[in-house]
Backbone as CSV, one residue per row, in Angstrom:
resi,resn,N_x,N_y,N_z,CA_x,CA_y,CA_z,C_x,C_y,C_z
1,MET,4.633,21.456,7.878,5.089,20.122,7.521,5.420,20.196,6.069
2,TRP,6.435,19.554,5.395,7.022,19.785,3.887,6.677,18.527,3.553
3,ILE,6.150,18.435,2.093,6.100,17.119,1.387,6.770,17.197,0.203
4,ALA,7.473,16.316,-0.133,8.066,16.389,-1.472,8.044,15.051,-2.307
5,MET,7.968,15.191,-3.233,8.146,13.936,-4.289,9.680,13.563,-4.144
6,ALA,9.981,12.278,-3.954,11.254,11.598,-4.048,12.030,11.313,-5.208
7,ALA,13.071,10.987,-5.515,13.839,10.557,-6.505,13.576,8.926,-6.610
8,ASP,13.735,8.115,-7.706,13.512,6.883,-7.435,14.320,6.033,-6.913
9,TYR,14.405,5.782,-5.413,15.278,5.203,-4.672,15.025,3.473,-4.790
10,GLU,14.106,3.195,-5.463,13.691,1.910,-5.506,14.680,0.994,-6.711
11,THR,15.201,1.624,-7.472,16.000,1.195,-8.574,17.434,1.565,-8.336
12,SER,17.711,2.481,-7.428,18.949,2.689,-7.472,19.985,1.655,-6.287
13,GLY,21.089,1.233,-7.144,21.821,0.362,-6.704,22.953,0.851,-5.806
14,GLU,22.860,2.171,-5.477,23.817,2.874,-4.454,23.550,3.226,-3.473
15,VAL,21.989,2.983,-2.851,21.651,3.139,-1.740,21.058,1.645,-0.967
16,THR,21.730,1.423,0.158,21.520,0.171,0.712,20.491,0.104,1.851
17,ALA,19.769,-0.521,1.952,18.681,-0.498,2.950,19.409,-0.727,4.537
18,ALA,18.411,0.046,5.348,19.014,-0.054,6.674,18.218,-1.068,7.445
19,PRO,18.742,-1.678,8.692,18.058,-2.567,9.629,16.867,-1.846,10.108
20,ILE,15.605,-2.309,10.192,14.502,-1.924,10.818,14.508,-1.962,12.361
21,LEU,14.355,-0.898,13.279,14.367,-1.223,14.640,12.909,-1.787,15.123
22,LEU,12.929,-2.840,16.091,11.875,-3.579,16.296,11.061,-2.935,17.440
23,LEU,9.626,-3.263,17.376,8.792,-2.873,18.514,9.581,-3.271,19.715
24,GLY,9.475,-2.342,20.677,9.896,-2.576,22.000,11.500,-1.945,22.101
25,ASP,12.022,-1.558,21.114,13.463,-0.878,21.260,13.032,0.465,21.654
26,SER,13.864,0.840,22.899,14.195,1.842,23.333,14.243,3.202,22.799
27,ARG,15.120,3.085,21.405,15.227,4.279,20.756,13.898,4.843,20.080
28,LEU,12.662,3.913,19.904,11.589,4.573,19.246,10.674,5.200,20.341
29,ARG,11.280,5.428,21.603,10.271,6.015,22.374,10.891,7.336,22.817
30,GLN,11.502,7.896,21.888,12.448,9.247,22.358,11.391,10.178,21.795
31,VAL,11.700,11.674,22.006,11.099,12.668,21.115,12.134,13.334,20.135
32,PHE,11.757,12.983,18.661,12.800,13.369,17.868,12.668,14.615,17.486
33,VAL,14.048,15.260,16.919,13.968,16.417,16.437,13.636,16.919,15.167
34,PRO,12.994,18.343,14.926,12.724,18.564,13.541,13.833,18.782,12.633
35,VAL,13.587,18.640,11.355,14.646,18.745,10.455,14.912,20.145,10.105
36,THR,16.196,20.725,10.309,16.141,22.208,10.007,16.887,22.496,8.648
37,ASP,17.827,21.553,8.280,18.521,22.011,7.063,18.232,21.014,6.182
38,PHE,17.342,21.467,5.127,16.902,20.439,4.034,18.307,19.914,3.262
39,MET,19.589,20.828,3.418,20.441,20.566,2.349,21.589,19.573,2.850
40,ASP,21.515,19.432,4.279,22.537,19.062,5.130,22.532,17.508,4.642
41,PRO,24.270,17.355,4.171,24.382,16.100,3.717,23.848,14.706,4.156
42,ALA,23.878,14.861,5.599,23.468,13.803,6.361,21.875,13.463,6.204
43,PHE,21.085,14.473,6.264,19.591,14.693,5.955,19.483,13.857,4.614
44,VAL,20.097,14.234,3.727,19.800,13.588,2.372,20.249,12.336,2.291
45,SER,21.666,11.959,2.581,21.905,10.571,2.679,20.543,9.541,3.628
46,ASN,20.158,10.305,4.654,19.458,9.430,5.791,17.940,9.397,4.859
47,GLN,17.682,10.131,4.173,16.390,10.108,3.296,16.456,9.189,2.225
48,ARG,17.470,9.001,1.683,17.831,7.948,0.435,17.760,6.616,1.211
49,ARG,18.322,6.514,2.371,18.427,5.123,3.032,17.012,4.876,3.398
50,LEU,16.477,5.545,4.098,14.761,5.710,4.452,14.162,5.103,3.251
51,HIS,14.133,5.719,2.137,13.484,5.145,0.963,13.910,3.933,0.220
52,ALA,15.022,3.501,0.514,15.745,2.282,0.091,15.406,1.031,1.010
53,THR,15.040,1.525,2.393,14.476,0.791,3.239,13.205,0.134,3.182
54,LEU,12.302,1.404,2.885,10.832,1.056,2.462,10.600,0.253,1.387
55,ALA,11.487,0.466,0.101,11.430,-0.290,-1.089,11.801,-1.422,-0.765
56,ALA,12.874,-1.719,-0.087,13.205,-3.257,0.124,12.202,-3.943,0.869
57,PHE,11.469,-3.458,1.927,10.560,-3.937,2.839,9.460,-4.451,1.970
58,ARG,8.952,-3.602,0.828,7.872,-3.577,0.019,8.125,-4.878,-0.744
59,ARG,9.332,-4.939,-1.295,9.745,-6.170,-2.220,9.771,-7.529,-1.344
60,ALA,10.237,-7.387,-0.139,10.375,-8.904,0.535,8.981,-9.016,1.358
61,ASN,8.141,-8.267,1.484,6.854,-8.559,2.021,5.621,-8.396,1.306
62,GLY,5.754,-7.711,-0.002,4.764,-7.436,-0.664,3.688,-6.362,-0.248
63,PHE,3.997,-5.784,0.854,3.097,-4.555,1.158,4.235,-3.767,1.715
64,GLY,3.581,-2.506,2.422,4.184,-1.448,3.248,4.073,-0.144,2.549
65,ARG,3.646,0.919,3.099,2.919,2.190,2.810,4.099,3.350,3.380
66,ALA,4.773,3.011,4.635,5.409,4.041,5.170,6.383,3.726,6.242
67,ILE,7.411,4.445,6.472,8.462,4.155,7.340,8.994,5.498,7.954
68,SER,9.063,5.715,9.288,9.864,6.889,9.700,11.025,6.781,10.021
69,ALA,11.699,7.737,9.886,13.170,7.776,10.082,13.647,7.100,11.365
70,PRO,12.804,7.266,12.531,13.267,6.776,13.890,13.501,5.179,13.851
71,GLN,12.516,4.576,12.582,12.654,3.130,12.750,13.996,2.713,12.007
72,ILE,14.898,3.456,11.353,16.036,3.047,11.175,17.133,3.638,11.977
73,GLY,16.749,4.454,13.091,17.750,4.724,14.063,18.172,6.141,13.738
74,VAL,17.471,6.991,12.802,17.675,8.349,12.917,16.802,9.243,13.514
75,SER,17.291,10.155,14.477,16.631,10.761,15.301,15.904,11.918,14.786
76,GLN,15.310,12.301,13.657,14.931,13.376,12.978,13.400,12.806,12.611
77,ARG,12.502,14.059,12.490,10.951,13.832,12.284,11.009,13.958,10.452
78,PHE,11.154,12.724,9.796,10.744,12.420,8.468,10.158,11.316,8.230
79,VAL,9.198,11.049,7.451,8.636,9.856,7.022,8.693,9.657,5.450
80,ALA,9.139,8.397,5.229,9.131,7.893,3.721,7.688,7.328,3.514
81,LEU,6.876,7.457,2.181,5.793,6.881,2.020,5.710,6.573,0.413
82,ASN,5.107,5.421,0.285,4.753,4.983,-1.189,3.360,4.509,-1.051
83,LEU,2.600,5.292,-1.623,1.059,5.035,-1.387,0.798,4.170,-2.957
84,GLY,1.828,4.092,-3.659,1.523,3.302,-4.989,1.750,4.300,-6.098
85,ASP,1.968,5.262,-6.058,2.221,6.452,-7.075,3.790,6.920,-7.021
86,GLY,4.641,6.059,-6.379,6.037,6.524,-6.202,6.496,6.954,-4.851
87,PRO,7.556,7.184,-4.438,8.078,7.474,-3.237,7.727,9.202,-2.870
88,ARG,7.647,9.165,-1.864,7.388,10.593,-1.400,7.851,10.754,0.325
89,LEU,8.148,12.181,0.777,8.891,12.436,1.858,8.145,13.319,2.701
90,LEU,7.717,12.904,3.823,7.068,14.005,4.797,8.061,14.445,5.632
91,VAL,8.095,15.943,5.940,9.290,16.283,6.761,8.685,17.082,7.857
92,ASN,9.094,16.844,8.928,8.522,17.616,10.354,7.174,17.463,10.248
93,PRO,6.268,16.243,10.501,5.066,16.082,10.565,4.425,16.465,11.946
94,GLU,3.475,16.822,12.242,2.967,16.885,13.665,1.318,16.442,13.614
95,ILE,1.312,15.761,14.941,-0.340,15.633,15.183,-0.796,16.665,15.540
96,VAL,-2.117,17.206,14.801,-2.672,18.405,15.300,-4.271,17.922,15.760
97,TRP,-4.591,16.974,15.755,-5.836,16.413,15.843,-5.998,14.813,16.215
98,ALA,-6.777,14.350,16.871,-6.933,13.063,17.490,-8.221,12.705,17.504
99,SER,-8.684,11.844,16.996,-10.166,11.110,16.797,-10.214,10.069,18.130
100,GLN,-11.524,9.921,18.401,-11.759,9.163,19.660,-12.286,7.784,18.992
101,LEU,-12.121,7.700,17.736,-12.580,6.393,17.263,-11.598,5.352,17.391
102,ILE,-11.785,3.992,17.460,-11.321,2.787,17.302,-10.305,2.982,16.042
103,ILE,-9.063,2.590,16.072,-8.260,2.730,14.884,-7.234,1.384,15.124
104,SER,-6.926,0.718,13.652,-6.205,-0.445,13.765,-4.747,0.061,13.272
105,THR,-3.686,-0.296,14.082,-2.408,0.271,13.800,-1.453,-1.271,13.570
106,ALA,-1.016,-1.069,12.703,0.161,-2.208,12.249,1.719,-1.671,12.186
107,PHE,2.351,-2.113,13.128,3.670,-1.782,13.109,4.702,-2.583,12.478
108,LEU,4.308,-3.779,12.242,5.219,-4.983,11.708,4.573,-6.179,10.985
109,PRO,4.976,-6.579,10.155,3.923,-7.571,9.507,3.460,-8.794,10.453
110,TRP,3.985,-9.039,11.550,3.366,-9.951,12.143,2.728,-9.615,13.510
111,ILE,2.565,-8.346,13.715,1.865,-7.769,14.557,0.980,-6.743,14.284
112,VAL,-0.617,-6.815,14.881,-1.593,-5.887,14.279,-2.346,-5.953,15.642
113,PHE,-2.460,-4.522,16.093,-3.459,-4.627,17.382,-4.477,-3.401,17.107
114,TRP,-5.444,-3.199,18.014,-6.309,-2.169,17.969,-5.887,-1.172,19.243
115,THR,-6.128,0.035,18.920,-5.880,1.001,20.233,-7.251,1.783,20.166
116,MET,-7.313,2.562,21.278,-8.275,3.524,21.217,-7.841,4.741,21.941
117,ASN,-8.023,5.988,21.586,-7.433,7.139,22.025,-7.951,7.509,23.106
118,PRO,-7.464,7.857,24.388,-7.861,8.121,25.412,-8.731,9.383,25.541
119,SER,-9.735,9.456,26.377,-10.715,10.348,26.576,-10.139,11.718,27.329
């Protein structure tokens, strides 16, 4: 996995936020491909759009920590984060361990549900 600080996309007027795919959209159930070329113009453009989308969501809703590329229709493995100290980018994250504890998961501002990892 690769982690990087990102440029300040929140104040950039040149990048437009993308529509967010909603829970139930079949495009969110695919297996997504890893990023292989970090200099690819499409990847660079898509990461800027992802950061702009997260920033717009935070402005509109007053919260929001992260959004993944598939949530804006990009079939690659990267995530825009803002944990309060500025935008960051996770590239090619992988799940390497899963807890058996109950966790709370929020996908959309109006839907929160509890899940438990299978034994």
